N, C-alpha and C positions, 0 to 999 in steps of 0.2 A: 077230102082231108083238110083243105084250106078252110072250109066252113067249120069243121070240127075244131081246128086249131084256134080259129077266131072266137068260137064259142067258149073254148077253155080259157083263153086269155081274158075274155070278158068276165067269166066267172071269177077268175083270180083277182081281177081288178075290183070287182064288187066285194070280194072277201076282204081285200086290203082296205077298202074304204070303210067297210063295216067295222073292222078291227080298229081302224084309226078313230072312228066315231066312239067306239067303246072306250079307247084310251082317253079321249078327250072328256067323255062323261065321267070316267073314273077320276081323272085329275080334277075336274070341277067339283065333284062330290067330296073328294079329299080336301080340297081347299075350303069348301063350305064347312066341313067337319072341323078343320083347324080353327077357322074363324069362330065357330060356335063354342069350341072349347075355350078360346081366349076370352070371348064375351062372358062365358060362365065363370071363369077364374076372376074376372074383374068385378062382375056384379055380386058374386058370392064371397068377396075377399074378407068381409067381416067374420065369416064362418071358416073359410078355408085357410086364411093366413095363420091363425093360431094353431089350427090342426096340423097343417103342413110343417110349420116351424117346430111343433112338438115332435112330429114323426122324424124329421131330419135330425134334430138335436138328440132325440131318444136313440136313434140308430148310432149316433156318435158315442153316446154314453153307455150303450148296452154292453160292450166288452168290459167296462169297469164293473158293472153289476155281475157279469159272469165270473170275473176274477174274485170278487168278494164272495160269491156263492161257492166257489171252490174251497173257501175257508169256513164252510158251514154257517155262513150268514144267510138267513132266509132272503129269498129274492125280493119280496115286497119291502123288507126292511132296508136292503141294499139300495133299492130304487129311491126310497124316501131319503136316505142318507146322501145319495149322490145329488139328488135334486136340491136338497137343502144346502149342501156344500157349494153347488154351482151358484145358487142365488146368494149365498153368503159372500163368495168371491166377487160377484157382481155388485153387491151392496158396498163392499170395501172400495171398489173402484169408483162407484158413484160418490161415495163419501170424499174420496180424494179430489174428485173433480168439482163437486158441488160447493165446497167451502170457498175456493177462490171465485167460482162463478157467481155465487150470491154476493160476494163483496164487490165484484166488478159490476154486477147488475145494479146495485144500489148507487153506484157512481156513474151510471150510464150517461146522463146529460153532461156531466163534467168531462167524461172521457171522450164524448163525441166532439165537444168543443176543442179539446186538446188534440184530438186526431186531425181535425181540420187545420189547426195551426201548424202541426208538424208536417202535414201534407202540402203546405204552402211552398215547400222547397221544390216540389215538382211542377209548380205552375209555369216557371220560365221554360224548362224543357218541353212541356206540353204546348206552350205558346209557339215555340219554334217549330214543333212538329205540325201544329195546326197551320202555321204560315207556309211551311213546305208543302203540305197537302193542298192548301189553297192555290199555291203557285202551280202545282201539277194538275190542277183541276179535279182533285179528289175530295175536296171539302164538300160536305153536304149542307153546310150552313146551320146545322143543329148544334147548339152549345153543349159543352160537356157537362153532364149532370152526375151527381152522386148516385150510386146504385140504390134502387128502392129495396125495401125489405118486407114487402107484402107476403113473401114466401115463408117467413119465419113462423107465423101463427099456424098456417096449415100443416107445416112440417112438425111442429110441436104437437099438434092434435093427432097427427098420424103416428108419431113415435110413441106417444103416451096412450096405451090401450085403455079401453074401458074396463071396468071391473069384471064384467061378464066375459070379455075376451081373455083377460088375464086368468080368471078361474078356469076357463076352458083350456087354455094353454097348459096350466100347471096340472090339471086333472088328467089331460091326455098324455102329458109327458110322464107322469108317475105311473099311470096304468100301462102305458106302452112299454116302458123299461121293465116293469114288473112282470108283464105277461108276454114279452117278446119271444121267448123260446116256444111257448104254446102257440102263439100266432104264426110263427114261422113253420112249425110242424103242421098246423092245420092248412096253411097255404100250400105246402108241398104235397100233402095228401089229397088236395083237391083234384090233382091231375091223375088219371088212371094209368097213364103210360109211364113205365119205369124210367125211360130215357128223359122224358120231360121233367120228371121229378128230380133226377140228378142234375139236369140243367138249371132248374129253379133253385136247387140247393147251392150250386156253385155261384149263381148270380147273387143270391142273398148273402152268402158268406163273403163274397168279394166286395159287395156294396158296404157291408158292415165294416170289413177290414179297411177299405179305402177311406170311408168317412171318418172312422176313428183315428186312422193314421194322419189324415188331413187335419183334423181338429188338434191333435197333439202337436204336430209339426208347426202349424200356423200359430198356435198359442205360444209355443216356446220362442218362435221367431218374433212374434209381436211383443212378448215380454222383453226380449233383447232390444228391440227397437225402442220400447218405452224407457228402459234403463239408460240406454245411450242418449236418448233425447233429453232425459232429466239431467244427465251429466253435462251435456252440451249447454243446456240452459243455465245450470249452475256455474259452468266455466265462463260463460259470457255475461253473467250478471243479470239474468232474467229473473223476475219475481216468481216465487212458488214453483221451483223446478219439479218438485214431486208431483204436483197436480198436472203440470204440462206433460210430464212423462207418462202418467196414467192416461191422460187424454190421447196421446199419440198411440199408446198400446191399444186402446179401445177402438179408436177410429181406424186403425190399420187392419181390423177384421173386414172392413169394407174395401174391396179392391178399387184402386184408382181414385175414387172419390175421397176415401179416408185420408190418404197422405196429402191430397190437395187441400182438404179442409184443415188439416193440422198445420200445413205451411201458412195458410191464411191467418190462422189464430196466432201462430208464433210471430208472424209479421206485424199483426195489429198490436200484440202485447209488447213487442220490442219497440215499435215506433212510439207507443204511448209512454212506456216506462223508462226508456233510456234516452237521455237528451241528445246524444250524438247519433245521427242517422246512420253513419257508417258502422258504428258499433252495434246499433239495433238490428242491422241486416245480417250480422254474423251468424246468430243462432238459426234464423230461417234458412239461410244458404247452406249451413252445415247440415241441417235436417234434410234439405233437398238432395244433397249428395248422398246422405245415408239412405233416404228413401229410394233413390235411383239404384244404388248398389243392391239394396235388399230386393227391390222389385224385379231387376233385370238379371241379377247374377245369383244371389244367395237362395231366394225362394225357388226359382226355376231349377237350380242345381240340385236342391234337396227333394222337392216334390216331383220334379221331372223324372226322377229315377223310378217312381212308383206309377205315376200317371202322366202321360204326355198331353198336357193341356195346352192347346194352341192359343197364342196370345189374342188372335182375332176372335176366336170362339169365346174366350173369357170376356173380352170387351163387349161383344154382341149380347152374350147372356146377361152381363151386368146392365147394359142399356135396356134390354127387354124387361127383366124382372124389376128393375127400378121404376120403369114406366108403369108396369102393371101393379106392383105392390109397394112402391115407395122404398124407404130406407131399409125396412126389413127384407124386402125382396132383393135389395143389393147384397145384403149379408147372405141370403140363401142362394144367390146366383151360382157361385162356384160349387157348393155341395150338390145342387141340382144338376149342374153340368157334369159332375163326376158320376152321378147316378146314371144319367143318360149315356155317358161314355161307356160305362161298365155294361149296361144292357146292350148297347150297340156291338160291343166287342164279342159278346156271347151269342147274340141272335144273328148278327151279320159279320162273321169272322173274316179276316183277311185271308183269302185263298192263296194269293201270290203277292206278298208285300213288295217284292222286287219290281221296280219300275224301269222299263227299258229306257235307254238313252235316246233323247230326242235329236 
């Protein structure tokens, strides 16, 4: 009996070791698959970026096409009208931003000299700070330099798509919005099992509803941010408050990065255009308060009722997609996170959401 028990125990140990090896191999293969997918997304970004952007935006705009279709407007005509209207609104925003931007660009050497002169007021506090750091042994001995702007040209090249990418985006967007009901029906009928078809239908409907609700809610919030920013700029004597408000509304579509960029622009414009430094800081500080309230209270309170987006998950998704696809990836980070969250909720539902007390 002892030998039989020892043999059984040895067999169990071998089975556990083999299962552990299988788990390790599965984890390694899964990791390699994830790395391969990330590499493919990066290497094929010139093709995938316009296509994925069109699919995400098309899913957001599909309910509007369905609404127009209920009033006997042909779906293809509704798709073209929606896309033209979207690009028209975008062109209006670009017009509001481009006029002051071109003016300031033509005066760039003069403005750079003026900015250096205005920044001289910070030299004495920075000198005291440098002396204190040297006294504490924290000084590196490296003189303070102005930040370099080598990133501007690559960023502009990335934001400005080629003609082929733009045509691919527009064609994919129009065709997707026009044929979305047929595509959804074909995708559902791909699965033979009825329960899987119902699950696929629920997932697609919730993705469409969530993305459309997200776009509408965020657009209204950003319009409010733009209007309030323009009013603050006008109140504190900033030049071209209409263009600055449009810039704030546009950049606010990119989480975290957009408000920071708007604050930097308002700070630079205020320091250059307003002689009094204290007065020049009023508009940027007021916008910082507005952005803090919007980002931490208003938007979470509204969107959180529909989708529980974790702040850490939003930040990590923003960092990942920005690193992978640049500024457009930053815009797509939250919608792609919403899609992943919806799929996870349906494929891996919470069996027991109640967590016991620790």
